[in-house]
C-alpha positions as CSV (number, residue, x, y, z in Angstrom):
1,M,10.5,-47.0,15.8
2,A,13.0,-44.5,17.4
3,W,15.3,-44.8,14.4
4,Q,12.5,-44.2,12.1
5,C,11.5,-41.0,13.9
6,S,15.1,-39.9,13.8
7,L,15.2,-40.5,10.1
8,R,12.0,-38.6,9.5
9,S,13.3,-35.7,11.6
10,L,16.5,-35.6,9.5
11,T,14.5,-35.7,6.3
12,I,12.2,-32.8,7.4
13,A,15.2,-30.8,8.7
14,G,17.1,-31.4,5.4
15,A,14.1,-30.2,3.4
16,A,13.8,-27.1,5.6
17,L,17.5,-26.3,5.1
18,A,17.2,-26.7,1.4
19,L,14.2,-24.4,1.3
20,L,16.0,-21.8,3.3
21,A,19.0,-22.2,1.0
22,S,16.8,-21.7,-2.0
23,C,15.1,-18.6,-0.5
24,A,18.5,-17.2,0.4
25,H,19.7,-17.9,-3.2
26,R,16.7,-16.0,-4.6
27,L,17.3,-13.1,-2.3
28,D,21.0,-13.0,-3.3
29,E,19.9,-13.1,-7.0
30,A,17.5,-10.3,-6.5
31,Q,20.2,-8.1,-4.8
32,A,22.6,-9.0,-7.7
33,V,20.0,-7.9,-10.2
34,L,19.4,-4.6,-8.4
35,H,23.2,-3.9,-8.2
36,E,23.7,-4.7,-11.8
37,A,20.8,-2.3,-12.8
38,D,22.2,0.4,-10.6
39,R,25.6,0.1,-12.4
40,A,23.8,0.0,-15.8
41,M,22.0,3.3,-14.9
42,G,25.0,5.0,-13.4
43,G,23.7,5.1,-10.0
44,A,26.7,3.8,-7.9
45,N,27.9,7.3,-7.1
46,L,24.6,9.1,-7.5
47,K,23.7,11.0,-4.4
48,S,21.2,13.4,-5.8
49,L,19.5,14.2,-9.0
50,R,17.3,17.0,-10.5
51,Y,15.0,16.6,-13.4
52,A,12.6,19.0,-15.1
53,G,10.2,19.0,-18.0
54,S,6.6,19.7,-19.0
55,G,3.5,17.8,-19.8
56,T,0.1,16.9,-18.3
57,G,-1.0,15.9,-14.9
58,A,-4.1,15.5,-12.8
59,S,-5.7,16.6,-9.5
60,F,-5.6,13.3,-7.7
61,G,-8.7,12.8,-5.5
62,Q,-10.7,15.6,-7.0
63,A,-12.9,13.8,-9.5
64,Y,-16.0,15.6,-10.6
65,Q,-18.2,12.5,-9.9
66,P,-17.3,9.7,-7.5
67,G,-15.3,7.0,-9.4
68,M,-14.5,9.3,-12.3
69,A,-11.0,10.1,-13.6
70,W,-9.0,12.8,-11.9
71,P,-9.4,16.2,-13.5
72,R,-6.6,16.8,-16.0
73,I,-4.2,19.8,-15.6
74,N,-1.5,21.2,-17.8
75,L,2.0,21.4,-16.5
76,S,4.0,24.1,-18.2
77,S,6.9,23.3,-15.9
78,F,7.5,20.6,-13.5
79,S,10.7,19.7,-11.6
80,R,11.9,17.4,-8.8
81,A,15.1,17.6,-6.9
82,L,15.9,14.2,-5.3
83,D,18.2,13.9,-2.4
84,Y,18.9,10.1,-1.9
85,E,21.5,10.6,0.9
86,N,19.1,12.5,3.2
87,G,15.7,11.0,2.0
88,A,14.5,14.4,0.8
89,M,12.7,15.8,-2.3
90,R,11.5,19.2,-3.6
91,E,8.8,19.3,-6.2
92,E,8.0,22.5,-8.1
93,A,5.2,23.0,-10.7
94,A,3.4,25.6,-12.7
95,A,-0.1,24.1,-13.4
96,S,-3.3,25.2,-15.1
97,R,-6.7,23.6,-15.6
98,A,-7.2,21.4,-18.7
99,E,-10.9,20.9,-18.0
100,P,-13.5,23.0,-16.2
101,T,-15.1,20.5,-13.9
102,G,-13.8,18.9,-10.7
103,G,-11.7,20.2,-7.9
104,S,-8.0,21.1,-7.9
105,G,-7.4,24.4,-6.0
106,L,-6.4,25.9,-9.4
107,P,-7.9,29.1,-10.6
108,S,-10.4,28.8,-13.5
109,T,-8.0,30.8,-15.7
110,G,-4.2,31.2,-15.5
111,E,-1.5,29.2,-13.8
112,R,-0.6,28.6,-10.2
113,R,2.9,27.8,-9.0
114,S,3.4,25.4,-6.1
115,T,6.4,24.1,-4.1
116,G,6.2,21.0,-1.9
117,M,8.9,19.2,0.0
118,V,9.6,16.2,2.2
119,R,12.5,15.1,4.3
120,G,12.2,12.1,6.4
121,D,8.9,12.0,8.2
122,V,8.1,15.7,7.6
123,A,6.5,17.3,4.7
124,W,5.7,20.9,4.0
125,N,4.6,23.4,1.3
126,L,5.7,26.9,0.6
127,A,3.0,29.6,0.7
128,G,5.0,32.4,-0.8
129,P,8.3,32.3,1.2
130,A,6.6,30.9,4.4
131,P,6.6,27.1,5.1
132,V,3.3,25.4,5.9
133,A,3.2,21.9,7.4
134,A,1.6,19.3,5.1
135,P,1.5,16.1,7.1
136,R,-0.9,14.4,4.7
137,S,1.7,14.6,1.9
138,V,4.5,12.7,3.6
139,T,3.5,9.2,2.4
140,E,2.9,10.3,-1.3
141,R,6.0,12.4,-1.6
142,T,8.3,9.7,0.1
143,H,6.7,7.2,-2.4
144,D,7.6,9.5,-5.4
145,L,11.2,9.9,-4.1
146,W,11.9,6.2,-3.7
147,T,10.1,5.0,-6.8
148,S,12.0,7.3,-9.1
149,P,14.3,5.3,-11.5
150,H,17.4,5.4,-9.3
151,G,15.5,5.6,-6.0
152,I,13.7,2.4,-6.6
153,L,17.0,0.5,-6.9
154,K,18.4,2.1,-3.8
155,A,15.2,1.3,-1.8
156,G,15.3,-2.3,-3.1
157,M,18.9,-2.7,-2.2
158,R,18.3,-1.8,1.5
159,N,15.4,-4.2,1.8
160,A,14.8,-8.0,1.4
161,A,13.9,-8.5,-2.2
162,T,12.7,-11.5,-4.3
163,L,13.2,-12.1,-8.0
164,R,11.3,-13.7,-10.8
165,V,12.0,-13.8,-14.5
166,E,9.3,-13.1,-17.2
167,G,10.9,-13.5,-20.6
168,S,13.6,-10.9,-21.0
169,K,12.4,-9.0,-17.9
170,R,13.7,-9.5,-14.4
171,V,11.1,-8.6,-11.9
172,V,12.1,-7.7,-8.3
173,S,9.6,-7.3,-5.5
174,F,10.1,-5.8,-2.0
175,T,8.5,-3.7,0.7
176,E,9.7,-0.4,2.1
177,P,8.3,-0.9,5.6
178,G,5.5,1.5,6.6
179,R,5.8,3.3,3.2
180,F,5.0,1.2,0.1
181,S,5.4,-2.1,-1.6
182,A,7.0,-2.4,-5.0
183,V,7.4,-4.6,-8.1
184,V,10.3,-3.4,-10.3
185,W,10.5,-4.5,-14.0
186,I,14.1,-4.3,-15.2
187,G,14.9,-4.8,-18.9
188,A,17.7,-7.0,-20.4
189,D,19.7,-3.7,-20.7
190,G,19.5,-3.2,-16.9
191,L,17.2,-0.2,-17.1
192,V,14.1,0.3,-14.9
193,E,11.1,0.1,-17.1
194,R,8.1,0.0,-14.8
195,V,7.3,0.2,-11.1
196,D,4.0,-1.3,-9.8
197,S,3.6,0.0,-6.3
198,V,1.0,0.1,-3.5
199,Q,0.9,3.0,-1.2
200,P,-1.5,3.9,1.7
201,N,-4.2,6.7,1.2
202,P,-6.6,8.1,3.7
203,V,-9.6,7.6,1.4
204,L,-8.7,4.7,-1.0
205,G,-6.7,2.6,1.5
206,D,-4.1,0.5,-0.3
207,T,-3.7,2.4,-3.6
208,Q,-2.3,0.9,-6.8
209,T,0.2,3.1,-8.7
210,V,1.9,2.2,-12.0
211,T,4.9,4.2,-13.2
212,L,6.4,3.8,-16.6
213,Y,9.9,4.9,-17.6
214,S,11.0,5.1,-21.3
215,G,13.4,6.7,-23.7
216,Y,16.5,6.6,-21.6
217,R,19.3,9.0,-22.4
218,D,22.8,9.4,-21.0
219,H,23.6,12.4,-18.8
220,A,27.3,12.5,-17.8
221,G,27.2,8.7,-17.3
222,V,23.8,8.6,-15.6
223,R,20.9,7.1,-17.5
224,F,17.5,8.7,-17.0
225,P,14.2,8.4,-18.9
226,A,12.9,11.0,-21.3
227,R,9.3,10.2,-20.5
228,I,7.6,9.4,-17.3
229,R,4.0,8.3,-17.2
230,Q,2.1,7.4,-14.0
231,N,-1.4,6.1,-13.1
232,M,-2.6,6.3,-9.5
233,G,-5.9,4.8,-8.2
234,G,-6.7,3.6,-11.7
235,F,-6.4,6.9,-13.6
236,P,-3.5,9.0,-15.0
237,V,-1.8,11.5,-12.8
238,L,1.3,12.4,-14.8
239,D,2.7,12.3,-18.4
240,L,6.0,14.2,-18.4
241,E,8.5,14.9,-21.1
242,V,11.9,15.3,-19.4
243,K,14.0,18.0,-20.8
244,E,16.7,18.6,-18.2
245,V,18.6,16.2,-16.0
246,E,21.3,17.1,-13.6
247,P,23.0,14.3,-11.8
248,N,24.5,15.1,-8.3
249,A,22.8,18.4,-8.3
250,P,23.3,20.5,-5.2
251,V,20.1,20.0,-3.1
252,A,19.7,21.7,0.2
253,I,16.4,20.7,1.9
254,E,16.3,21.5,5.5
255,V,13.1,20.9,7.6
256,P,11.8,24.3,8.9
257,A,11.1,24.5,12.6
258,I,7.4,25.2,12.1
259,A,7.0,22.0,10.1
260,Q,9.1,19.9,12.5
261,A,6.9,21.1,15.5
262,F,3.6,20.8,13.8
263,V,0.7,19.2,15.7
264,E,-2.9,19.2,14.8
265,R,-4.7,22.1,16.5
266,V,-8.4,22.5,16.7
267,T,-10.1,25.7,17.9
268,S,-13.7,26.1,18.7
269,E,-15.9,29.0,18.2
270,K,-19.5,29.1,19.4
271,A,-21.6,30.0,16.4
272,A,-25.0,29.6,18.2
273,D,-26.4,27.7,21.1
274,G,-25.3,24.1,20.5
275,V,-23.4,24.9,17.4
276,W,-19.5,25.1,17.3
277,F,-17.2,26.1,14.4
278,L,-14.1,23.9,14.7
279,A,-11.2,25.5,12.9
280,G,-7.4,25.9,13.5
281,G,-6.2,24.3,10.2
282,S,-6.8,24.5,6.5
283,H,-10.1,22.7,6.7
284,N,-13.0,23.4,9.2
285,S,-15.7,21.2,10.7
286,V,-19.0,22.1,12.5
287,L,-20.3,20.4,15.6
288,I,-24.2,20.4,16.1
289,E,-25.6,19.3,19.5
290,M,-28.9,17.4,19.3
291,K,-31.0,16.2,22.3
292,D,-29.3,12.8,22.7
293,H,-26.5,12.8,20.2
294,L,-24.0,15.0,18.2
295,M,-23.7,15.6,14.5
296,L,-20.4,16.5,13.1
297,V,-20.1,18.2,9.6
298,E,-17.0,17.2,7.8
299,S,-14.1,14.9,8.9
300,P,-11.4,16.1,6.5
301,L,-7.8,15.4,5.5
302,H,-6.5,12.3,7.3
303,D,-6.7,10.3,10.6
304,G,-4.6,12.8,12.5
305,R,-6.9,15.7,11.8
306,A,-10.1,13.7,12.2
307,Q,-9.1,12.3,15.5
308,A,-8.2,15.8,16.8
309,V,-11.6,17.1,15.7
310,L,-13.4,14.1,17.2
311,A,-11.6,14.7,20.5
312,E,-12.6,18.4,20.6
313,A,-16.2,17.4,19.9
314,R,-16.2,15.0,22.9
315,K,-14.6,17.8,25.0
316,L,-17.2,20.4,24.1
317,V,-20.2,18.0,24.8
318,P,-19.1,15.1,27.0
319,G,-21.4,12.2,27.3
320,K,-23.2,12.4,24.0
321,P,-22.2,10.1,21.1
322,I,-21.3,11.4,17.7
323,R,-24.0,9.6,15.8
324,Y,-23.6,11.2,12.4
325,V,-20.7,12.6,10.4
326,V,-21.8,14.5,7.3
327,N,-19.4,14.6,4.3
328,S,-20.0,17.7,2.1
329,H,-18.5,15.9,-1.0
330,H,-16.2,13.1,-2.1
331,H,-13.0,15.1,-2.8
332,F,-10.2,13.6,-0.8
333,D,-9.2,16.6,1.2
334,H,-12.8,16.8,2.6
335,S,-13.2,13.1,3.2
336,G,-9.8,11.7,4.3
337,G,-11.0,11.6,7.9
338,L,-14.1,9.6,7.3
339,R,-12.4,6.2,8.0
340,A,-11.5,7.6,11.4
341,A,-15.1,8.7,11.9
342,A,-16.3,5.3,11.0
343,A,-13.9,3.7,13.5
344,E,-15.6,5.7,16.2
345,G,-19.0,4.1,15.3
346,A,-20.5,7.2,13.6
347,T,-22.9,6.7,10.7
348,L,-21.4,8.5,7.6
349,V,-23.9,10.8,5.8
350,V,-23.0,11.0,2.1
351,S,-24.8,11.9,-1.1
352,E,-26.8,9.0,-2.4
353,Q,-25.0,9.3,-5.7
354,A,-21.7,8.7,-3.9
355,R,-22.9,6.1,-1.5
356,P,-22.2,2.9,-3.7
357,W,-18.7,4.2,-4.3
358,W,-18.1,4.8,-0.7
359,E,-19.3,1.3,0.1
360,R,-16.6,-0.1,-2.2
361,V,-13.9,2.3,-1.1
362,L,-14.4,2.0,2.6
363,A,-14.3,-1.8,2.3
364,R,-10.8,-1.7,1.0
365,P,-7.9,-2.5,3.4
366,N,-5.2,0.0,4.4
367,S,-2.5,-2.6,5.2
368,I,0.8,-0.6,4.5
369,I,0.0,1.8,7.4
370,P,-3.0,0.5,9.2
371,D,-5.3,3.4,9.9
372,A,-8.0,3.8,12.7
373,L,-10.6,1.9,10.8
374,A,-8.2,-1.0,10.0
375,K,-7.2,-1.2,13.6
376,S,-10.8,-0.9,15.0
377,G,-12.3,-3.7,12.9
378,A,-15.5,-1.6,12.9
379,K,-18.2,-2.1,10.3
380,V,-18.8,1.0,8.3
381,S,-22.4,2.5,8.4
382,L,-23.4,4.7,5.6
383,T,-26.7,6.6,4.8
384,G,-27.4,8.7,1.7
385,V,-29.0,12.0,0.8
386,D,-31.0,12.2,-2.4
387,G,-32.0,15.7,-3.2
388,Q,-32.8,16.9,0.4
389,R,-33.0,15.3,3.9
390,T,-34.0,16.6,7.3
391,F,-32.4,15.5,10.6
392,S,-34.5,16.5,13.6
393,D,-34.6,15.9,17.3
394,G,-38.0,17.6,17.7
395,S,-36.5,21.0,18.5
396,R,-33.7,21.5,16.2
397,N,-33.8,20.8,12.5
398,V,-30.7,20.3,10.3
399,E,-31.5,20.4,6.5
400,V,-29.1,18.8,4.1
401,F,-29.4,20.1,0.4
402,M,-27.7,19.1,-2.8
403,V,-25.9,21.9,-4.4
404,E,-27.2,21.9,-8.0
405,D,-25.3,22.7,-11.2
406,S,-21.9,23.0,-9.6
407,S,-18.8,22.6,-11.8
408,H,-16.8,21.7,-8.6
409,A,-18.5,18.3,-7.8
410,Q,-21.6,16.2,-8.3
411,G,-23.1,14.8,-5.2
412,F,-22.3,18.1,-3.5
413,M,-24.1,18.9,-0.2
414,M,-24.5,22.0,2.0
415,L,-26.4,22.2,5.3
416,W,-29.0,24.7,6.6
417,L,-29.9,25.5,10.1
418,P,-33.2,27.4,9.7
419,R,-33.6,28.4,13.4
420,E,-30.1,29.9,13.6
421,R,-30.1,31.0,9.9
422,L,-26.6,29.4,9.5
423,L,-25.5,27.9,6.2
424,I,-22.6,25.3,6.2
425,E,-20.8,24.9,2.8
426,A,-17.5,23.8,1.4
427,D,-15.7,25.2,-1.7
428,G,-18.7,27.1,-3.0
429,Y,-17.3,30.2,-1.2
430,T,-14.0,30.6,0.7
431,P,-13.9,34.1,2.3
432,G,-11.0,36.4,1.5
433,V,-9.3,38.8,3.9
434,P,-11.8,41.1,5.6
435,G,-12.6,44.2,3.5
436,A,-11.1,42.7,0.3
437,P,-12.6,44.3,-2.9
438,A,-14.9,42.1,-5.1
439,P,-13.0,40.4,-7.9
440,S,-13.4,41.9,-11.3
441,Q,-14.7,38.6,-12.6
442,P,-17.0,36.7,-10.1
443,N,-15.9,33.2,-9.2
444,A,-18.2,30.7,-10.8
445,D,-18.5,28.7,-7.7
446,N,-19.5,31.8,-5.7
447,V,-22.2,32.6,-8.3
448,N,-23.5,29.0,-8.2
449,L,-23.8,29.1,-4.4
450,V,-25.8,32.3,-4.5
451,Q,-28.1,30.6,-7.1
452,N,-28.7,27.7,-4.9
453,I,-29.4,29.8,-1.8
454,E,-32.0,31.7,-3.9
455,R,-33.4,28.5,-5.4
456,L,-34.0,27.2,-2.0
457,R,-35.3,30.6,-0.6
458,L,-32.9,30.4,2.4
459,N,-32.8,33.5,4.5
460,V,-29.2,33.2,5.5
461,D,-27.6,35.3,8.1
462,R,-24.1,33.9,8.3
463,I,-22.1,31.4,6.4
464,L,-19.9,28.7,8.2
465,P,-17.5,27.9,5.4
466,L,-15.4,24.7,5.6
467,H,-12.4,26.8,4.5
468,G,-11.8,30.2,6.1
469,R,-13.7,32.3,8.7
470,I,-17.4,32.8,9.6
471,V,-18.8,35.6,7.6
472,P,-22.1,37.4,7.1
473,V,-23.9,36.3,3.8
474,S,-23.3,39.9,2.6
475,E,-19.7,39.1,2.0
476,L,-20.7,36.4,-0.5
477,Y,-22.9,38.8,-2.3
478,T,-20.2,41.4,-2.4
479,A,-17.9,38.8,-4.0
480,V,-20.4,38.2,-6.8
481,G,-21.1,42.0,-7.2
482,R,-24.6,42.0,-5.8
483,K,-26.5,42.9,-2.6
484,P,-28.4,40.3,-0.6
């Protein structure tokens, strides 16, 4: 019996060693394929690269309707400078709208130029010459750096990778811990043809991205594609014709002190008894105190911002639970903190049109970087608004109305506090600097907001915008060339 057990143990041990050897062999094969592709693409001595071109793109996360494709934009110029040695990237673009509906931050006519950068764990934008921290962009920009044609090979070579063969294609899979997972399709010529990746997103959770590279050309011994096409979250986000490629371009991307030192800051301003305007960043929230609970309007951007806002709410009114968190609309900058709010046990108030979409989206995992909802294990509670809904505690009424006929979004909501004569709205009107003259051409979203105020016969005193400062309603009317 003892002899039989020993024999069985030896057999199991032998099988385990054989399996380990097989796995190690596959890992070695994957690394060999990655190194071979790197040589074929001229990447062995490639420390940086700049490419530029033009084409079309999309405003990711800004769909006109929940679940609809991202609004298309035109890119008259688009460039990226990739610094592989320091894990840094600069992206510059000149973009204009290609369709009138949906969000984007782009003007209704003309172009807007933008510059965004990342280095290591810090991302920032340039607003003119001034840097502005952009923590929400770290993950996406890091993904774009390391899923570039040469970047994906370098990322694969520093991680454990596996290999499979499909016809003439060699398919290498690996995970960049805490950033993304990737499947790289390499042709018989050693060129990267496709990258299927999964990256985290504050709204969508684990988000599928497909990037296609084609039409490779030689640039001083470095092979680079002439066309780049990318889908993200199921819809196109980029179709670029590459016109310039500069291998080992000089790239100097230094993290500015203001971006390095950034922390989420929430300021509170009392707008009325039991009503606080929570600002301190690019997006605002509003806290409303009811008899036995709190209502928070807007949980924007990402977990970091949302958790700072939720903490400020608890500080302002300790002892009362945040029962409801109202989402003005489904655009990702305004809804990126909903998962954090759900993790706190709040019921999310969304448009009825968006509710089925939210049920699907919030059920998705966020496994690459587990967020507050993933860590909490909480069950998401949603309630919808169809047309109009009143929240009341017997003394305070909060009216939620749909914004009709907006080109910005469908399922778009604003809130009205009748006793205080306060209107809470997002993106219909963002106040300019005090005393600024009215634009020569009224903004269509501003006009639409006025139309909705008048349709509902709201006697508004002040506007609490979810971008910008508290203003008297007269400023909105001035912006559209009218008097209230």
